[in-house]
N, C-alpha and C positions, 0 to 999 in steps of 0.2 A: 842644530837647534834653530827653529824659525824665528825670526825677529818679530817683535810685537806687531808691526805694521802688517808683515806678510800674513801672520796668524790671524789678524782681524779681516783681512781680505779673503782668507780662505773660509773663515766662518761665515762671512756674509755670502760668499759664492755657494757655499753648502746649503745656507737657508734658503737662497734663491732656487736651488735645485729642488729642495723639498716641497716648496710651495707651487713649483711649476709641473709637478708630477713625479718628482722622484722620490716622494714620501707622503706622509698624512697631509691632506689639505685642511685649511680651516673650513669649518661647516658653512654652507652657503647660506645666505639669508632666507629664513624660513617664514611661513604664514605663522601669524599669531594664532592662538587657540580660538580667539573670537573670529577671526577671519574664516577659519575652517569651519566653525560652527555655522556661520552665516551661509557658507557655500552649501553644506550639508542641508540645511533648512531649505534653500531655494531648490537644490535638487530634489528633495523629498516632495515637496509641494508640486513640482513640475510632474514628478512621476506619478503621484496620486491622480493628477489630471488625466494624463495619459491612460491610466488604468480605467478610470471611470468612463472614458470614452472608448474603451475597448482597443486601444493602441497597444496591443501587447509587446511588440518588439521594441517599441519605444519605452514602454513602462519598464521592461525588464533591463535594458541598457542604462536608463536613469537610475533606477532603483540601486542596481549594482554599484554604480559610481557613488551614489548617496551613502550606502552602507559601508563602503570601503573607507570612507573619511569621517564617518559618524562616530562620536565618542561611544566607548563600548558600554558605558552606563546609561546611555540615551534611552529613555523608556519607550521610544518609537522603534527601537531595533526589532523587536519581536513582530509587531504589525508589519513593518517593512518586509522582513523575511517572509511573512505570511502571505502577502499581496504579491511579492515577487514569486512565491511558489504558484499562486494561483494564476498568474500571467504565463508562467512555464507550462502550467497544465493546460491552459486555453491555446497554446501554440502546439499542443501534442508532445511536449518534452516531459513525458511522465516520470522517468526516472530522476531527472533534475528536480522535478517538483517534489517528488519524495525526499530528496535530499534536503531540500529547503523546509519543508514541513517538519522533517524530523530535527532539524536544527532548532526550530522554535520550542518543539517538545523536550528536547534533550538538554538544551543549554539554558532553558528557562522553564524547567519542569513545573514551578509554581506560578507561572504566568497565566493569566485568564484565558489566553489564547491556546495554551498547550494542548487541552483536551481536543479542541476542534482541529488543530494542526495534526495531531496523530490520526484522528478520524479521517482527515482529507488525505494524508498519506496512504491509508488503507484503500480509500476511493481511487487514487492514482493506480495503485496496483490492480484493482478490481477492473478498471477501465482496460488495462492491457490484457485481461483474459475476459474477452468480450463474447467468445463462442465456445460452449462446453466441450467441443470436439478437439479444441486445441490443447497444446501442453498446458496443464493446470499449475505450472510452478508459480505463475503471478497471482493466481487464485489463491494458492496455499500461501503466498506472502500476505496477501489482503486478509485472509482469515487469520493469520498470526497477528497483525497489526490491530485489527478490530478487537481481538480478544485481549490485546495489550491495553487498549483503551478502557475496557471493562475492568480490568485488574488494576490499572494505575489511578483511574478516575471514576470509581464507582459512584452511583447515586448522582451523576450529572446528566444533562441533556445529551451530551456526546455519547455517554456509555449506553443510554437508551437507544439512540440512533445506530450505535454500533451493534447492538444485540439484533435489531431488524436486519441489518446488512449482513450479519452472520447467518441468520435464516435463510436469506436470499441466496447466499453463496452455496449453503448446504443443499438447496434446491437444485442448484447447478451442478454440484458434484454428484448429486444423487441421479440426475439426469444423464450425466456423463457416463456413470457405472451401468446405468439401465441400458444405454444405447450399447455399451460393450457387452452386455448380456445378450442383447438381441442378435449382435453379430455372431456371438458363438452359436447361439440357437440356429441361426440361419445356415450355419455351415455344419450343423449337427454335433458340435463339440458340447454335448449335453452336461457333462459333469463340470466343464468350466463355466458353462451358462448357469448352472445351479449355485455354484460358489459365488459367482458375481451377483446374482439375484439376491442371494442370502445377505451378502455383504450390504446390498442397498437397504435391505429391511432392517438388519441390525444396527448399521451406522447411522442411518437417516429416517428413523422412524415416523417423523412427522412430514416427510416429504410428500409431494403430490403423486409421484411415481410409485410410491410403495405399493398400492393396491394393485396396480398392473404388474409390478414386479411379482408379486405374490401370484397372480394369475399365470404368468409365465413359468413360475415354479411348478405349478400344478400340471401345466402342459408338459414339462420335461419329466416330472416324476411319472406321469401316466405313459409317456413314450418308453421310459426305461423300466416300466412296471415296478416301480419303488413304492409298494403298497403302504408301508409303515410311514414313510415320508409324506406320502400323499394324504394320509389320514390325518397326522399331525397338523399340516399346512392348512387343510380345509377346516379343521377345528379352530386353529388360529384365526382364520378369516372370519368364521361365524362369531367368534368371541370379540374380535377387536374391530372388525370392519363389517358389522352385521347390515349397515346400510348398502353395502356393495355385493351382498350376496347373489342378488338377481344379475348382476353383471360380471363382476370380478369372479365371484364365486361359481359362475355358471358352468365351468368345467369340472367342478367337484361332483362326486357322486352324491346321491341322496344321503342325508344325515345318517339314516339307519344303516346304510351300506358302509359307513366308515367307522362305525362303533365296534 
């Protein structure tokens, strides 16, 4: 059995070991809440200055630091994430911008910036699909995001802008399909061309390329001698695109010949 003096020395030695790394350490002196708030304020103001001057990398770096220490309930968090996303987008970091924009919309769905943030997420996707002949995956993501804006925030300016962007995207999808149809037509894959042009007309009826897609349909039907399909398509052109009969419908036989 240890004597009291020895037990006391052992306890002291053990305590020393714990505090020197052998066990839990006492918490280091930390910043006060007020000190952290002041630092966050300072970083935020500096970041806004960088953003206004177009110093995108500096804005991203400083905003990231500010948001890391900013109180979660701080009303500036949404705007901070929004301008961080805009700076990322300006640098060409589209997918990171999408992540930040969606954070604004999903973590603060009732925030006044949420509709615009979701819209800008769609814009970031759309910018990645800048040519119709490219893989349309990002274009489809943009279309889905714009439709989400309309569904989640109807009757808002962001929803109205999203509707216009949806129409623009549909024009590009229609153009992509139309070019695919031309490819089939060029290599005399007429049935594939017909299916593609019909898809353009059915899926994107308001697109600018629809009249020309109808004209190409007439061309394919004439080549294959599909008389009934030719008659129906020419009637469709005369009924719904009468202003194009002299140009688009020029391939059609006279009206009396198709009745």
